[in-house]
N, C-alpha and C positions, 0 to 999 in steps of 0.2 A: 683522758688520753686521745690523741687524734686517731682517725679511723682510716683503714685501707679499703676504699671501695672496690668492688668486684671480688677481690679475694676474701675479705671478711664478710662478704654477703653469702659465702659458701662455708664458712666456719662456725662452729657452735659457741664461740667466744672470741675475745680479742687475742691477737697474735702478740705473744710476749715481746717486749722491747729487746733489740738486739738480735732477734732472729734473722737468719740468712736464707733468703728465698731464691730459688733458681727458676727461671722461666725459659722453658724450651719451646721455640716458636718456628712455625713455617714461615718463610719469606712473604707468603701471600695472605697471611693471617692478619688479625687486627691488633697485634701486640704493640706497635708504635703508637696508634691512636689510644690504646688502652693504658699505656704507660703514662701518657699525658693525662688522662681521665683520672688515674690513680693519683698523680701529682697534685692535680687540682683539688681532688677530695680530701687529700691529707692536709693541704694548706687551708681549705675552708673550715676544717675542724680544729684549727689551732696549731697545727704543726709547722715544721720548717722542712723544705725539700731541698736536697743537693742532687741535681740532675746532671749526670755523665753523659754529654752529647757525644756518643761514640760513632754513630753512622748518620746522625742527622745534624744540620747546622743549628747553632744557637738561635738563629733567627727563626728557623721553622718552629722550633720548641716555643719560643715566646709568642709567635702567632697563634699556634694552637692553644696555648694556656689563655691567651687573651679571648679567643673565640669561646672558651669555656668559662668566661666570666671573671677572670683575675685581672687585678690592676697590677700588671707585671712590673712596670716601672717602679711603682711604691714598694712592692715586695722585695724587689732587688735592692733597692735603697735601704730598706729595713734589714736586709740579710735574711729575710724569711724565705727567699728563693735564691739559690746559687746555682748557676749554670756553668758547668766545667766543659771547656772546650777541647775535646779529643779530636774532633772531626778535622779542624784546620791542620793540626798536627799530622794527621794521617795522610794529608795531601802534600806534605813537605813544606808547609808554609808556616809563617809566624802569625800566631793568633793576636787579635787586638782586644780580646776579651779580658775582663778583670780576673777571672779564674781560667786557667788553661794548662795543658800538659806540655812541656817543652820537648818530651821525648816519649815514644811508646816502647822503647826497648826496656825490658823488664829490669835490667840492672839499674837503669836510671830511675825507673818507677819505684823500685824497692828503697833506693836512697831517699827519695822524697817522702815515701810512707813512714820511713823510720823517723825521719825529722818531724813530720807532722804528727805522727802517733804520740810523740813525747809531749806534744803541746795541747792535744785535743782532750777536753774534759768529757766525762760521761754525759750524755744528753739523750734520753729516751723520746724526745719530741722530734728527733731528726729522722727523716726517711731519705735513704740514698737510693736513687734509681739509675742503673746503667742500661741504656737501651740495647747495647749489644757487646758483650764481653769478647765476642768472636773477632773483633777488630784486631786484638793482639796477636792473632795467629798470622796476620799478614807480616808481622815485623819480628817474630820470635819463633824459636823451635817449640814444638808442642810441650814437651816436658818443662821447658822454662816458664811459659806463660801460665801453665796449670799450677806449677809450684809457686809462682807469684801469688795466685789467689789462695792457695793453701796455707802459705807461711807468712804472708804480708797482709793482703787485703782483708781476708775474712777474719783473722785474729784481731786486727785493729777494730774492726767494726763491732765485733763481740765485746771487746774490752770497753768500748766507748758507748755501748748499749744503743747503737744506731741500727735500726732495722734496715736491711739492705735487699733490694730486688735487682737481680742481675739477669739480663736477657742473654740467651745463647741460641744461636742459629742451629736448627735442626739439620742433621746430615752433612755438617760441614767439618767434623772433627772425628777423631778416632772413638771407638767405644771405650777405651781406656780413659780418655779425657772426660767424657760425659760421666763415667762411673765414679771417677775421683771427685768431681765437683758435686755430683749428686750425693756422695757419701758425706761431704763436708757440709750439706745444706740441711736446714731445718725444715724445709718444705719444697716441693717441686710442683710447678704449675705448667700445664701444656696449652698452647694456643695453635689452632690449626684451621684450615678451610676445608669444609667437608663438600666434596664434589657430589652432585645428584644428577649426573648426566643421563642416568637410566630412566629418569622421570621427566618427561617432556614438559617444558615450560616452568620447571622449578629451579630457582636460582641456587647457587652454592651458598652454604651457610657457614658463617664465622662461628667458631665454637671455643670453649675453654673448659678445663677441668682442673681440679686439685688431685694430683697423682698421689701425693704423700704430704703429710704434715705431722711433724714430730710431737709438738707441744700443745695441741689443741685438736678437739674433734672436728671432722669436716665431712662435707658432702662429696664423694668421689665420682659422681656421675658427670657426663659431658652436658654442658649447657650452651644453648644458643646465645649469641650476642646481638644486641641491637645497636645500631649506629645512627645517632640523630644527625640532623642537618649540620650541627656545629661539630660534628665528628666525635661527640661524647659516646663513649662505649659503656653500655650497662647490660645487665642480664635481660634477656628477652622474656623470660617468665614473669 
């Protein structure tokens, strides 16, 4: 089975296929770079990645994956890497990408998911990454977009055994929204920037932890992250 770097570095075994993981991140954290590192690591160990570009452009994601050593053009040609363009749609523009969302209204997304779900076979080698599910809050009432994940997106990925990692911006939504999505997830991971202003000359530290994991043992401590020159994110220890 392919491997999820960073996250499975802190678990006591592999995460079962089809698990739904929620990442709650500070905007100043290393989550976006970490999501690319996770995608690259999964592909390098034989998996397929479907990356939902919610708040980054597909071009930015391709550039970062190239920095991480992937032959992006070949992977996209072989359908081992699929980049879904939500970002252009969020600007009210028409995407030129092969994969894109025509609308970010949950009614339209639900129709698309229902059509796609009927055609999707189970495939535990697929990892779906969404850099920020919070983008849907710009176009929908809170209950509507949360219910979309609870009744459409999450059940579809569970049925097709596609492991999914969804980013959610901290502090941007109601406690009800976070609790609903946390309750529907098999694991919760936090990314933050730890300020150390009380210590002269010490830099702020990028941190991550696994807060909860339902189906596998895990290390729940906060861990420092190292960011390489090519922006690959690894555990500092």
